[in-house]
Structure formats: structure tokens, C-alpha cells
N, C-alpha and C positions, 0 to 999 in steps of 0.2 A: 701567744707563742703561733710557728706557724707554721703550714706543714713542711719538712725537710722533705726532697728528691735525693734518695737515691742511682745517681749515674754510673754508668761505665762512661770504657773508654769508646766507647758506643755512639755514646748518645752525647757529641760536639755540635750540632748543629742542637739542639736544645740547651744544653751547653750558655754559649753563643746568644739564643736568643734570650736568657735573661738574662744575662748581663745587658745589650742593649735593654731594655727595658728595664736598667736600672738597681737591679739586683744583685745581692752576695752569693755567690758561688765561692768555693772552695777546691781550686787543685788540685795535680799530685806533680813532683818536682823530685829530681834526681838527688834533692836533700834534704827538707821537710815538704809537707801539704799546705799549702800555701792560703789563705783567706784574700779572696780574688769581687775585684766592684773594679768600672770604669770608673778611670782614673783621670776620664775630660766630665763629668758626673758629680757635683756637691757633693749630691744628695745621698749620690751612691755610698761615696767615700765616705758618709759621716754616718753607713749605717755600719761600714765595719767596728766605724770606733768604737759603736754601743753595743753589735757581738761579740766584740774582746774585749773590751772595757775597757780599753787604748788611753793612754795621757796622750790630751792635743797636741801637747809640743813632741811627739814623738814621732818621729817624720817615719813614709813609706816607703818600700820599695815599686817605680815603678818596672814590672814586667813585659816585655817585648817581642813580639812574633821576630819581628830579625833587629838587626841592627839601622834597616832603616827608617823605620820608627821615631831612633833618634832624634836624625831631625830638624821636627817640626821642634821640638820641645827646645833641646839642649847642643852647647858649639863643641864641638868634638877635635881634641887635637891630634898632632901625631901621633903623639905618643898612648894615648888613647884607642886612637883606633890601632896599637899596635897590642895591644893588649885586647881587643876587640879581634882579631883574627886568629890574635894564640890563643882564646880561653872561651871562647864563645862558638858556639851554648856549650854549660856548663857553670859550672861553682866560682862564677866572680862576678861580686855589686861592682862596679864604674862609679863613681858619685861626677859627677859636673858642672862647669857650671851654667843657669839655666836663661833659654831667650827674660827679657821680661814681657811678659804678661801673659804668656802659655803656659804655666805649669800652677797649677791652683798652691795657693799658703796652707790647704790643706791637707797636701801632699805630702809639701818641703816643711813642715811647719816654721813656716816663718823666711825661711832662710831663699837665700840665692842661688842654689846648687840644690840636685835633685839629685836618687838613688837612682839606679836601674840595673836590667839584669837580666836574659835573657836564659833561663834553660836548658836542661841538658831534656826535654821528654817532650817528648814530639803530638803527645796526647792533648800536650797545653797548651806547645806553638799554634794548634790548629785551633780552637778554644776562641785564644784571641785573635788571632788570625777573621777568625767568624763572625767575632766581638766586631771586629775591626779597628778597633783602637785598646793600645798599651791600661794592660791590668793593676790598681795597688795589686804587692803583693806580700799581703805581713803574713806570717807564720798562723795558719789554722788551729789556732790554739786560745782558749782563757787568757788575759793578759797574764805577762810573770808569773807563769804554771810550765811545765818541760813541752818544749811541741814534738808536734805531732806527726809520727813517719810511718802512721798507717789508716786507712782513712776511718776505720771504726775513729784509734783518737779524734779523729774528728767529731765523729757523733756524737761523744762524750763527752766533749767540751759545746758544741756546735747545735744539735739537732734543738729544732722549732724556735732557732736566731738565725738561719740563715735561706739562703733557696733550695741549697742541693751542693751535693758534696757528688766531686767523681771521683768514682774509685779503681785508679789503676793502677791494684797493687801498692805492696810496702816503699818504701823509702830505699837506693842504694849507700847515698852518702851518710844522711843519719843526721846532720847539724848544719846550719843553716853558711850559704857563702859564706865566702873571704867577702868585706869590702873593705874597697882601696879610692880614695879621695885621689880624686886629678883635678883636684880644684887647687890643691894646697897648695904652696911651691916647694913641697917637694913629693914628691909620690907618700904616700905616707895610709896606711896599716888603718881602719878603723875596728876590725872584728877578725881576726882571724880563720881560715877555713881551711877544705881543701889544696883551696891556690896559695900554695908557701911566700913567704919570703921570699929568696934566694929560689924561686921558679920567675914571680914577678920582679928583678933584679936580672935574670937570663935573659927576657926580651925587652927590657925598657934599656938596658947597659950604663944601670944610674942606680946608686944607691936607696933603696923606698927604705922608707921607717918604720921601723913594728910602732905606734903609740899603745897596741893594746893592755898592755899590763902597768904602762905608769897613768898613761891616760883618765882624767879625771870631767866632770859634766857637774854644774856646780845650780843649786838645784830655782836658780831665775835662768838660767843658761840654755839653749833648746841644745839637742844631740844632730849632729853630720849625720848621724845613722843609727840603729836600732841596736839595741845591748846596755848602748853604752852608759844610761842614768839611771834606769829605772830595774827593783828588781828583775830578773828572766828567769826564766827555766825548774824552779823553783818547785818538787810540789808540797803538797800539807805535811808531809811527817820531814825530823829532822834526817837529815842530810852531811855525815861526812867524809870528809877527802882521807886516804892513809896513804903512807909510803910502803911498798912488796917491801923490804926489811923488817918491816915494825908486824905482819902479821901474821907471824906466830905468836908477840904479844894481844897483839887485838883477839883471836880468837878462843884468848886463853880470858879475855877481859868477858867479853858476849854473853847476852841479854837470852834469852827465847827468843822479844821482842825483838834481838838486832837482824839484820837480812846484813848477808853480804856480796856485792857485787865485781868480778876482779876477772882476768883475765883465769885462763887453763890450767896452767900451771902454775898463781899461784893458788886455789881450788883442788888444783892439789898439795898441795905442802897443807892449809889448812886443814886435808879432812875434812869437811863441817857436814853431816845432812846437807843431802841434794835440795832441802825443803826451804833451808835455809840463802841458799844461795840462786845466781843468778849470774849464769856465764857470761866476760863480754872478749871469748872467740879467743885464736890466735895473733891477731894480729892489728895493729891500731885500726885499720878498716873494719876490722868484726869492732872495735869499744865503738866504734866513733857513731857507730850501726844501733849498739848497743843499748849506745845511753841509754836517750831518753825514753826508751819502748821500756824499760828495765823502772827506771822511776814512775812514769806513770802504771804499771806495776803494781807498786807493790803505793804505792801513794792510794791503790784501792783497797789492802789488803789489810781488814779489822787489825788487827794482834800487834801489828810493825812496827813502830817508834820508831827507831833508826836505819836506817838506810846508811849503811857504811862503802867507800865508790871506792878503788882503788882509783889513783895519780896514773900519767904514762910516762912517759922519759919527755921533756918539756924538748919535741923539736920536729918539724914540720907539721905532720897531721895534729899529733901529741898534741903542740902549745893549742892549736883549736877545741879539742877534747877539757883543756886544765880547764880554758878559760871559763868550757858550761858548766862544768864540773864548782866550777871557785865558786861563776854564779847560783849555782842550783845550789850550796851552800852557805852559801856564805862569807866562802871563803872557812872555816873550823876546819881543821886538821886533828886529825887521831896525835893527841901524845903518849908515845905506849913506854 
């Protein structure tokens, strides 16, 4: 066990020093907290896999301080530049073809593509500038568990495993970035997030495929993006999805060891004891912000056995919410 330093957004130089020394530092973004290490330093990247318990064939996203940092590593098409201009900094990860020999196979999973993101968080961009290199940036949680949306979540999973955690308050989006494959023949969404299919199509002026509900990855195939192949976002407790139309039927069947995560309107209809509920707010933005926080909270409550979570309308950001919820629940749904 190592000593894990707790840093703030005033400790940018210290975080940069640790990254330059090949250490792992958890960093804030607008989506979830990430686990950072020098993306050009194989031993540092290996420490990320060890800390997370992450499968070696699960590729890592490279996080940059500005778009110029891409030029040494990948070829950027005009279409990709249009997305960068429209959505960076922000919740969009772009997969691009790598230049030969410029990105470690540990980062790409042996593929000829790499994924890049420029987060909408000035603290992290400043840390990357201080380090002088792109950093890998998977979510800062134990592999397969709900992603961290606060520094305390990171501390829960990573204390004693990494060098430092930079606390910049809770995240705003709450689910990981949209991943779009710009190395494919047709731009393809591999993971839904805050940037929607319609927004991508509006910028590119062409159809963008959404493969998130149909794509599966065989055991012997390396996924092109995180979250495609392995169990993700799941607490140890059982998670079950439910439709708001089934809320009253669910209420009748609840046991004292069951809890409900739902939007305010649904919770008001169900009229459950406050201790048995977690509010997902009144908007899709509220719901995505609160999803992982609620799952993490109930995972640590000893008497809770089953977490029922309301699905969202499958449009826009609702697709991202339902994608994460489906993975957390193993697609198990309440049958009223």
C-alpha cells in the first residue's frame, strides 16, 4: 500500500510532478473522475491496469490539454477536425487511426486506432500541460464498478493504490463521454454520452451510425472503446431496471431490503419512505449526474439487497443513461 496524497485544484504543479515521475494521479473531468498516467510511459500505463484490475485488451482513452497534442500520435481528418472544433473541450471521445509506432500497444490494446478526449475541466487541462504529455484517462474506479463522480468515490476504490487524487468537486455530467469511431468507413457511435447522434450528424452533415444497442464483442476480439466488452458500472448489489408505468406495481412488491432510484415525479407517485429512495431529480441531466452516485451509496448500505432504478426515455442523453443502467443491471428488468 502506498500513501495516496489528497490534492486540490491548487496543486497543479504537484500533480504534474507525480505524472512526470511515472506515477498514477486521479483527475477531475466534467463527466467522471479519471485515472491518469503518462500515456507515453509504458510502466506508468501498466500501473493504471494494476490499480483498476483492468483487462489488458481493454483500450485506454488518451486525454489531452489541447488539440495540438494529437498531431504526434494520430492522423486527423477534416471530419474529425470539425467535431473537435464543435465539441472540444467537452464530452466527446474520438477514435482516430494512429501513426505507426507512435502509441503504445498497452494504450491501444494492439489496435491501429486510439481514442482521444479533451475534457471540459481547466484543472485537468492545466495538469496535462504541466506534465507535458497526454495522459491515459479511464474512469478512476475498480474495473467493472460504478464510475466515480466525486473525489471521495475515488478514495473509496483507489486509496493506497495510486499516488494522488485531485479533488475539484463533484462532476457535472455524471456519465462517461460519447465515443465516436472516426476511423470507420461511416462515423459510428460506440458508447453513448452527452453528445448525441443528432448533434454529431448536424456537424458532419452525414448519417452517423449508432452501434451501442446492437454491437457485441467476442471473447477473442479487442474492443475499440471502453465499456463494449466487459462488465461495467455494476455494484455488488442486485440492480433491476423498471419502467415508470410499473411504479405502483413495484411499490406493492417491494421488500424492506429494496430501494428505489427514480425521478421526483415517480417517487411522489410511489410515496415511499424517504430512507428507501434516491432522487434522480426532474431532468435527464439530473438523472445522469446522480446514477453512479446512487449506485455507489447503496452498494455500501449493508441491509440493501436490491436496487430498483427507473429507466429514462430512450432519446438524447436518455440513451446514455439507459446504456449505463443496462450494463449495471445485466439488462435485468422488473416484470410487473
